[in-house]
Structure formats: C-alpha cells, structure tokens
C-alpha positions, 0 to 999 in steps of 0.5 A, spaced: 517 890 636 517 890 644 524 888 647 521 886 654 524 879 656 519 874 657 520 874 665 520 881 665 513 881 662 510 875 666 513 879 673 509 885 670 502 881 669 497 881 674 495 874 676 488 872 677 486 867 684 486 861 682 479 860 683 477 866 679 480 862 673 477 855 676 470 859 675 471 860 668 471 852 668 465 852 672 468 849 678 467 850 685 472 852 690 471 846 694 473 842 689 480 844 688 486 842 691 490 848 692 498 849 691 499 856 694 495 862 691 495 861 684 496 853 682 491 848 684 490 840 683 483 838 680 480 831 682 479 826 677 472 826 679 470 833 675 472 828 669 465 827 665 465 822 659 458 825 657 460 832 657 466 830 652 461 829 646 461 835 641 466 838 645 473 840 640 480 837 641 485 841 636 492 838 636 498 843 635 504 840 631 510 844 627 515 843 622 521 839 624 524 843 629 531 848 627 535 851 632 532 858 630 526 855 634 518 854 632 515 857 638 510 850 638 507 852 645 507 860 644 502 858 639 498 854 643 497 859 648 497 864 643 491 860 640 487 859 646 487 866 648 485 868 640 479 863 641 477 865 648 477 873 644 472 871 639 467 868 644 470 861 645 471 858 652 477 854 651 483 851 656 490 850 653 493 843 656 500 843 656 505 839 658 509 840 664 517 842 664 523 838 665 529 841 669 534 838 663 531 842 657 530 848 663 538 848 665 540 845 658 539 848 651 532 850 650 530 853 657 523 854 660 517 851 657 512 856 659 510 859 652 514 866 651 512 874 651 504 875 652 502 868 650 505 864 656 502 860 662 503 864 669 506 863 674 512 862 670 518 861 674 514 855 679 512 852 673 519 851 670 522 850 676 519 843 680 512 845 680 507 841 684 512 836 685 509 832 679 516 829 677 519 828 683 513 824 685 514 819 678 522 819 680 520 816 687 515 812 684 521 809 678 527 808 682 523 805 688 522 800 683 529 800 682 531 798 689 526 793 690 529 789 684 537 789 688 533 788 695 529 783 692 536 779 689 540 781 695 535 780 701 530 775 698 535 770 695 532 771 688 525 767 688 523 770 681 530 767 679 531 774 676 538 775 671 542 780 674 545 781 666 538 781 663 535 787 668 532 792 663 529 797 668 535 803 670 534 809 675 532 816 672 533 823 674 530 829 672 536 833 670 541 832 663 547 828 666 551 825 661 556 821 666 550 817 669 548 813 662 552 807 664 554 806 670 555 800 676 552 799 681 553 794 687 560 794 688 563 795 696 562 788 698 558 782 698 553 787 703 552 792 697 548 788 693 551 785 687 555 788 682 552 789 675 551 794 669 546 799 669 545 807 668 540 812 668 535 815 664 532 823 664 524 822 668 521 825 662 523 817 659 520 814 664 516 809 663 512 811 669 511 818 666 509 814 660 504 810 665 501 815 668 500 819 662 496 813 658 492 812 664 485 813 665 485 813 672 488 811 679 486 804 679 489 804 671 495 807 672 496 801 678 495 796 674 500 799 668 504 800 673 504 792 675 505 790 669 512 793 668 517 788 665 523 789 669 527 784 666 528 777 665 530 770 668 535 765 667 530 762 662 528 768 658 521 769 662 519 776 663 519 779 670 514 785 672 514 789 677 507 786 681 511 779 682 516 784 687 509 787 690 511 794 688 505 796 684 502 799 690 507 802 694 508 805 687 502 808 685 501 811 692 506 815 691 503 818 684 496 819 689 496 827 687 501 827 681 496 823 677 491 830 678 492 835 673 494 842 674 490 848 673 494 855 672 492 861 668 495 864 661 498 871 661 491 874 660 487 870 665 484 864 661 485 856 664 491 852 663 491 846 665 498 842 665 500 835 667 506 830 665 512 831 661 514 825 656 519 827 650 517 826 643 524 824 641 524 818 646 517 817 649 510 819 647 510 827 647 505 830 650 500 830 657 496 825 660 489 823 657 487 825 663 489 832 662 486 833 655 479 829 658 479 834 663 479 840 659 474 837 655 469 836 661 470 843 663 472 848 656 468 847 649 475 847 646 481 843 648 487 846 645 494 841 646 500 840 643 505 835 641 513 835 642 517 836 637 514 836 629 508 831 626 513 825 624 514 824 633 509 827 638 504 829 632 503 821 630 504 818 637 498 823 639 494 820 634 497 813 634 498 812 641 495 817 645 488 817 641 487 810 641 488 809 648 484 815 650 478 814 645 479 821 643 478 824 636 482 832 634 477 836 630 483 840 627 490 840 627 495 847 626 502 846 624 506 851 626 512 854 621 517 859 621 520 863 617 527 863 620 526 855 620 524 854 613 530 858 611 535 854 616 532 848 612 535 850 606 541 850 608 542 858 610 547 859 616 544 861 623 547 868 623 543 870 617 536 867 618 535 875 620 537 877 613 530 877 608 530 871 602 524 869 599 527 864 595 531 860 601 523 861 604 521 858 597 527 851 597 525 850 606 518 849 603 518 842 602 519 841 609 512 844 610 509 840 606 511 833 608 508 835 615 501 837 611 502 831 607 503 827 614 496 830 617 492 829 612 494 821 612 490 821 618 483 824 615 484 831 618 483 838 616 491 842 617 491 849 619 498 852 617 500 857 623 506 862 620 509 864 628 511 871 626 518 874 628 520 882 627 525 880 622 519 876 617 519 880 610 512 881 607 515 877 600 517 871 605 511 871 609 508 871 602 511 865 599 508 861 604 501 864 603 502 862 596 504 854 597 499 853 602 493 856 598 496 852 592 495 846 597 488 848 599 490 849 607 489 854 611 494 859 613 494 864 618 499 868 622 500 868 629 503 874 633 501 872 640 508 873 642 508 880 641 500 882 642 497 876 646 490 873 644 489 879 639 495 877 635 491 870 635 485 871 632 486 871 625 488 864 627 483 862 632 478 864 626 481 859 621 482 853 627 474 855 628 472 854 621 476 848 620 474 844 626 467 845 625 467 844 618 465 837 620 471 835 615 476 831 620 474 824 620 480 822 624 483 815 622 489 812 626 495 810 621 495 802 624 491 797 628 495 795 634 494 788 632 498 788 626 505 785 626 511 790 629 514 790 622 507 792 619 506 798 624 514 800 623 513 800 616 508 804 615 510 809 619 517 810 616 514 810 609 508 814 610 510 819 615 518 820 615 518 818 607 523 812 608 524 807 602 526 801 607 526 799 614 532 795 616 533 792 622 540 790 626 540 783 628 539 785 636 533 788 633 530 781 630 531 778 636 528 782 641 521 782 635 521 774 636 522 775 644 516 780 643 512 775 639 514 769 644 512 773 651 506 776 647 507 783 646 507 784 638 501 787 638 502 794 643 503 800 639 510 802 637 513 809 640 519 810 635 525 813 638 529 818 633 532 825 632 527 831 632 532 834 627 530 830 621 524 826 618 529 821 617 533 818 623 540 822 620 539 830 624 544 832 618 538 831 613 534 836 613 529 839 609 525 833 606 530 828 605 528 822 600 530 815 599 533 813 605 533 808 610 530 807 617 536 803 621 533 799 628 538 798 632 534 795 638 528 795 641 526 798 648 520 795 652 514 799 656 510 793 657 506 797 662 506 803 659 503 799 653 507 800 647 514 797 644 519 802 643 523 801 636 530 805 637 532 809 630 539 811 629 543 814 636 538 817 640 540 818 648 534 817 653 539 821 658 541 828 654 547 831 656 548 839 658 550 843 651 557 848 652 554 853 654 548 850 659 542 855 660 543 854 668 549 859 668 545 865 666 540 863 671 541 867 678 537 869 684 537 875 688 536 876 696 529 877 696 528 871 691 528 874 684 530 869 679 533 872 673 535 869 667 530 864 666 526 864 660 
C-alpha cells in the first residue's frame, strides 16, 4: 500500500492542457471559456437534449456515513477512470467543494490517492468563484429586503418579524447562526433577528442546481419567498425587482466547470448543495452537459441513499427528466464494523463477525434503491487493513441478495483498480433491468410525501409533527405550495433522525419539528430532529493543518 499523501500524488501528476481534455468530449477550443491552463467553463449551448437519449447515467450513493469514511467521491472518480480503461467514453460529474468542510472536519472533496480530480488545490479553494457568485446573489436579496423596509416605506407591507430570508457565507461559523441586525439608531435600519446559513444551504444554490438554463434560473430566483406580510401573504423576490440583478451575478456561475481526473479523463464539476440540508447533488445542467458529450456519466449524490440518493431520484430526476440506468452503493469494511459498534481505534483489527453485524445497514440501502426500480451494484472501497475473510462476508451476503458486488481499489491503483467495478456497472447499465420510478408524485399531499419517504426509505414506524409544523402545512396549502416535492433535512449519521441510532434501526418515529420553504428552487424542507443549516468547526479544524510556503506551495490540504 502506498504511503504518499493525496497532495503529493496530485503534485506528481502531469496535468494536460484543458483543451486536450475538451477534445476527448468533442469540444472545440473556441467553445471553451478558460480559467487558466487547466480549468474552463462550458457554455450552456453545448447541451443537446437530442444527444442524451441512449446515454447511460450512473448514480453513486453509499451506506450510512461514519467517522471511518466511505470514499464515495473517490469511488465515483475511480469508476469513471475504470470505465474509460475498458473503452467506455465516460465523464464524471461532481459537486464543488464548500470551504466549510474543507476547513472543518471533512477536508477537501476532490477524491483521493490515484482517483482525484485536478488541479486539486484550486478546486478545493475558491475554484472559479461559483460559490462567491451564489453568496453575492443571495446577500443582494437580503440587502434589498432591508432597504425596502428602510428606504421605500415598506410599501409591500412586509412584517419584519416574519422575514425568513437570512444571509449566507461559505464557512463554518456557528457564532452567526442567530444574530440581531439593524442596531445603531434609525439610520441603520429596523432592528430584527436574523442569521447566517452556509452557502451550500442557500436557496440560490438549490435553484441554480435545479434550473435548466439562465432564464429558468431567473424565474426561480424571482419566485423566492423572503417572508410574509402582516396579513400572512407571501412576499417574493420579484416583488422587490431582485431577480434581474441576482441572475446577472450568476451569468458565469451557471456554466459548468471542466477539469480532469488524474488519468486525464474529463470531469465536470458544478454546484454544491449539502444532502442533509438541501438536495445534495450537482446541477441538472452539469449532468445534461455530461450526457450530451459522453456515452456514460458517473455522478454522486451526497451522503447515503436515504439523503442524497432519495433527493437525486425524487427531485433532480423529476425536475430534469433524468433516468439512471444503474446505481452504485459504496461500502467499506471499516464503516460496516463501525455500524456494529466497534470503536474507531479498533476498526483496523480484522473482525468478520462485526462486519456481518453491520450488514443490515448495507441491506437497507440496497432495498432503498430497489424501491426506485433500479439495479444496484455494491462497490467495496478497499482499504489496506481489510482482510480477505471480511471482504468475503460482504460478497456472500450480496450474492444471497442477488446483487452484483465488486472491489474498488481506485485510491491505490487508479482506473486499473476499478475495472472490475466498471465491468459490473456496465453490465448492469446495459441489462435494461432498471426501470426508474420515483417514490411519489408531486401532486400528493405534503403528509403523504413525507410518510412514504419516512416509512420506505428510513424504515420509520410513524411520523410525528409539532404544532408549528402542522400550522406551516396549513399555510403551505393556503398559498398553493403543498404540491411541491419535499427535501427532508435530517442527520446523515443514521437512517433515523437520531444520529445515535446506527446500523438499521426500526420502530422509531420521525419527528418533523418545523419546515423551511424553497419556493423558488421548487421544494419544501421538512426539518427532522436537530439539524443546523450553518455548521460549526470541530475542536481541531482541518484549517489548523493547512499552510503555505514562500513559493506558494500549499501543504496539509486533503
């Protein structure tokens, strides 16, 4: 097993000019919008709906996350490398990293080892400024709201106590979750409570990722509800004449970014909503761009099948008219042992009994994908400490369930270590056995939509609503928003809404304490349990290990 760090591997890799990567997708150099030598924006006119038919879309999801890590992005990149190795023209389409996790606990999100996207440091730090544009568009609307109340005599009759539109920043900053603004006298505006969310949780981010073009984005931004009047009528961004300027700020951000894998294959990166508080997948535009230019597209959805997987299938696929041909469920031996209760320091010790005890979690995620009539393939993301006996336990169980399983050694071996997985995925995708069917229809009631997700995907016994949540449901029905899909916010560490309930819990109740609304993006957000839309830094943030020398060489970024 190699000992080189991800950063050392990235620095040792020979990057190709972005024009060479574009040529693999049949893109002319004149069609690129270069950001330096190794990155380019792709204009939306390269999307061709007529070319998408017959292409293969592969969703990569995972078992319930643990501190041991599953390596879903690494597996996605590795699978794309492996498919290209076996002669399939493939692009990997991913989300952009948020600086919150980069400087927080998770670190970067550009893959790892010999399954990375490059230039890794650039992608992880600012990239092409998409997050900054989203942040500015979001905060422009915030400024216009307060300016309307202060300078325009509040002609829209906005109740300052009922403004739900906060501000955002791309950083983990718990101190800004709840703040008071407008202090300092009458010249500073109306004092009121507000706060910050992280940029990945912004409705502007969600709207961009669910839009089908610039004018569609403009319409979505105009439909954002910023709050309510004294008469409980919704106030939308277009009433403040905000959507034009907001969309102007997004002119370049809406274009997907083209970079490369470590083996010189195309990678399209765009958007970055989290899956525990938003839809958790890259943009419809980026996915359609990939399907227009490549024969196969490998894309991942955040966290596990109960979060990013479900939202990808019920929201993104329905809004984008997308149909996956197969789904990969990433599992690790370490994570399965973690679900059996093995402490983190002991996960390296071989224990096939613990692996078997943790398998019900994997089984549930297989079951979840079958609810959508999709053919699942299990990818065992192999670590050096995994024993053959432990791996065989997983293989035997998958065979009993009638599920293809393959090792993924892409971190260590690149595409060569993912050819077994690539062949299994190709066979599943071309078998014609997937018949993607969403879990629910948008016209169902809010309660019906939540109920089917909670019972079928989470495995809950029942759903319970707070008094506030019930009142909000009545309001949504009154203002005609009850036919929007739901995007449930809950912990990523459990199938339930309690992070302490690991493996495959049963008999639990999903408790909906309140709702957020994303009328512009096009979904309602039921909040289950305690979930933060502005994360905090851990006791030892990753930022403490990141440094730079006089020559501009960055260290500690992973």
